[in-house]
Every structure is written in structure tokens, then in C-alpha cells.
C-alpha positions as CSV (number, residue, x, y, z in Angstrom):
1,M,133.1,135.2,106.6
2,S,133.0,134.6,103.0
3,E,133.8,131.5,101.1
4,T,136.7,133.2,99.6
5,D,138.3,134.0,103.1
6,L,141.2,131.6,102.8
7,R,142.5,131.9,106.3
8,F,139.0,131.4,107.6
9,N,138.7,128.3,105.5
10,L,142.1,126.9,106.8
11,L,140.8,128.0,110.6
12,V,137.8,126.0,110.1
13,S,139.4,122.9,108.5
14,W,142.2,123.2,111.6
15,L,139.4,123.0,114.2
16,N,137.4,120.5,112.7
17,Q,140.2,118.2,112.2
18,Y,141.2,119.1,116.0
19,F,137.6,118.6,117.2
20,G,136.8,115.7,115.0
21,E,133.3,117.5,114.1
22,E,132.1,120.6,112.4
23,V,132.6,123.8,114.2
24,I,130.7,127.1,113.9
25,L,132.6,130.0,114.5
26,V,131.2,133.7,115.5
27,L,133.6,136.6,115.1
28,I,133.9,138.5,118.1
29,C,135.4,142.0,118.8
30,G,139.4,141.8,118.1
31,D,142.0,144.3,119.1
32,A,143.8,146.9,117.4
33,S,146.2,144.6,115.1
34,F,145.5,142.1,112.1
35,R,144.7,139.4,114.8
36,R,140.9,138.6,114.7
37,Y,138.9,136.3,117.3
38,F,136.3,133.8,117.0
39,R,134.1,132.2,119.5
40,L,132.9,128.5,119.6
41,T,130.9,126.1,121.7
42,I,131.8,122.5,121.6
43,N,129.9,120.3,123.8
44,N,128.6,123.1,126.0
45,V,132.2,124.3,126.5
46,D,133.3,127.8,125.0
47,Y,136.5,128.6,123.4
48,I,138.2,131.6,121.8
49,V,140.4,131.2,118.9
50,A,142.8,133.8,117.7
51,D,143.5,134.0,113.9
52,S,146.9,135.8,114.0
53,P,148.6,136.3,110.5
54,I,152.1,135.1,111.6
55,E,154.0,137.5,109.1
56,L,152.2,140.3,110.6
57,V,151.6,139.4,114.1
58,P,153.6,136.3,115.3
59,V,151.7,133.9,117.8
60,A,154.9,132.9,119.8
61,P,155.4,136.3,121.9
62,F,151.7,136.0,122.6
63,I,151.9,132.3,123.8
64,A,154.9,133.4,125.8
65,V,153.4,136.4,127.6
66,A,150.2,134.3,128.3
67,D,152.5,131.6,129.9
68,A,154.5,134.3,131.9
69,Y,151.3,135.9,133.2
70,Q,149.6,132.5,134.0
71,Q,152.7,131.5,136.1
72,A,152.5,135.0,137.9
73,G,149.1,133.9,139.0
74,L,146.9,136.1,136.6
75,L,143.8,134.7,135.1
76,V,144.5,134.6,131.3
77,P,143.2,132.3,128.7
78,K,145.0,128.8,128.7
79,I,146.4,127.7,125.4
80,I,144.9,124.5,124.3
81,H,146.2,124.2,120.7
82,V,148.4,126.0,118.4
83,C,149.1,126.0,114.7
84,H,152.5,127.8,114.3
85,E,152.3,127.4,110.5
86,H,149.3,129.7,110.1
87,G,149.2,131.6,113.5
88,F,145.9,129.8,114.8
89,V,145.7,129.6,118.8
90,L,142.6,127.6,120.1
91,Q,142.3,128.9,124.2
92,T,139.7,128.7,127.1
93,D,137.3,131.3,127.1
94,V,137.4,133.6,130.3
95,G,134.0,135.1,129.9
96,Q,132.1,137.5,127.9
97,T,131.4,140.1,130.3
98,Q,133.3,143.3,129.4
99,L,134.2,145.7,132.2
100,L,132.6,148.6,130.6
101,S,129.1,146.9,130.6
102,V,129.3,146.5,134.5
103,I,130.9,149.5,135.7
104,T,128.6,152.5,137.4
105,P,129.2,155.6,139.3
106,T,129.1,153.7,142.6
107,N,131.4,150.7,141.8
108,V,133.8,152.4,139.2
109,S,136.6,152.9,142.1
110,D,136.6,149.2,143.1
111,Y,136.8,147.9,139.7
112,Y,139.8,150.3,138.9
113,Q,141.2,149.4,142.2
114,Q,141.3,145.7,141.3
115,A,142.7,146.5,137.9
116,L,145.7,148.6,139.8
117,D,146.1,145.7,142.0
118,L,146.7,143.5,139.2
119,L,149.9,145.6,138.2
120,V,151.9,143.9,141.1
121,P,151.8,140.4,139.8
122,I,151.9,141.6,136.1
123,S,155.2,143.6,136.8
124,K,156.7,140.4,138.5
125,A,156.2,138.7,135.2
126,T,159.5,139.3,133.9
127,T,160.6,136.1,132.0
128,I,159.3,134.2,129.1
129,S,160.4,131.0,127.8
130,N,160.5,130.1,124.2
131,V,159.7,126.8,122.7
132,T,162.8,125.2,123.6
133,G,162.0,126.3,127.4
134,Q,165.1,128.7,127.1
135,Q,164.4,131.9,129.3
136,S,164.5,135.6,128.3
137,L,163.4,138.7,129.8
138,L,160.1,140.3,128.5
139,P,160.6,143.2,126.2
140,E,160.7,146.5,128.0
141,Y,158.0,148.8,127.5
142,D,160.1,151.6,126.2
143,S,160.0,154.2,123.4
144,A,160.7,151.7,120.6
145,F,157.8,149.6,121.9
146,V,155.4,152.6,122.2
147,E,156.5,153.8,118.5
148,R,155.6,150.1,117.4
149,A,152.3,150.3,118.9
150,L,151.6,153.7,117.6
151,A,152.5,152.6,114.0
152,I,150.0,149.8,114.3
153,F,147.4,152.4,115.1
154,T,148.3,154.4,112.1
155,Q,148.6,151.3,109.7
156,W,145.5,149.5,111.2
157,L,142.9,152.0,112.3
158,I,143.8,154.8,109.9
159,G,145.1,152.9,106.9
160,E,143.1,149.3,106.9
161,H,140.0,150.1,109.0
162,L,139.1,153.7,107.9
163,Q,140.9,153.6,104.8
164,Y,142.0,157.3,104.9
165,A,145.0,158.7,103.4
166,M,146.3,161.3,105.8
167,T,147.7,164.5,104.2
168,A,151.3,165.9,104.9
169,A,150.0,168.2,107.7
170,E,148.0,165.4,109.4
171,T,151.0,163.2,109.1
172,T,153.1,165.9,110.8
173,M,150.5,166.8,113.6
174,L,150.0,162.8,114.4
175,A,153.6,162.3,114.4
176,S,154.2,165.3,117.0
177,C,151.2,163.5,119.0
178,F,152.8,160.3,119.1
179,Q,156.2,162.2,120.2
180,L,154.4,163.5,123.1
181,L,153.1,160.1,124.2
182,V,156.6,158.4,123.7
183,D,158.3,161.3,125.8
184,N,155.5,160.7,128.5
185,V,156.1,156.9,128.6
186,I,160.1,157.4,128.8
187,Q,159.2,159.8,131.9
188,Q,157.3,157.1,133.7
189,P,158.8,155.1,136.6
190,K,159.8,151.9,135.7
191,V,159.3,148.4,138.0
192,G,161.9,145.7,137.7
């Protein structure tokens, strides 16, 4: 990261203060959003830090869902420390091994069955708590949710990452494809 990366400098300062020593962050793969992730090791313990610009990707829903999944018995990173002002989240590191790196033709069915088995406890995580402890339902995975996710794809991947300006024809084609995806989601069975 460059010294002109104000968010990175704020993040390092926040972590230095929390740990009481200088930290060294290593950028790791992020997700398809404006959030980015770093790994750090302090006293032989690995941590993950999320940097989530709150005006683009608020951290409160991320923390609430992590808590709901943990209460449902799912393995998720434990939230250790949060900076709500800047959108920094320090959490445990659940490992560096990615599923793609261990899948082979002989074990792919077993891994996918394990993933499918996780859908049961995930489906039971239906409520979240806000910072005051008030309970609310997790947002539905409905057409509006899918449309928001697809808009992130367009904005983040096409606009930010690829820096590509789509033509009117491409925009129309993408909108048509997105509508097919939204329609498919609406037709899927729901649990509740």
C-alpha cells in the first residue's frame, strides 16, 4: 500500500494502538465489493482485518450476520475488535486453505456434500441482533437483494476493476441477463 492510502494508514494506526506494537499487513484476496482484507500475525497468531468503507459497505450487517451464523453453530471468524467510525473489523483467521486448491475428481462429491449440508444450519440463522440487542429478521434473498448484488458486479468489476465503459447495447444485454438471474431466484424454493 502506498503512503498516500489514507484508509490504509488509518487502519495501521488503529491496529498499532490495539496491539500496542507495530503491525505489518499483507493484502489478501477480497470479495466483489469495496471491502478489502489483510492478514497479520502477532505473537504467532494469525488475524484477518477487513477494511470496509462504511459509506459503501457498512460493517454492522457483516457483524450481525457473523454473529447469527456463529449462534447457528457455523464456523465463522470471531469478531475481536471493531472501528465503527472507519469500518475496520479485526477477526480471527479460520485458515488460508481455499476449497479450489484441495478439490480433486475423487473428493469433489464429498466436499460439495459438506457444503450442501451447511445449508441446513445457514437456513436456521434467520434473526440478527443490532448493537442494542434488538432482534430483527435477516433480509430476504429476494429480487431486490439479487439486483443490489448484480449492481455491485457492474459497479465494482466492470467500472472499478476493469475500468470499462459499456456501450448502450452491452448495457441492454447485461440488463437482460441480469433479469434472467433475478427471475430464476424468484422461482427457487425458500426455507423459513
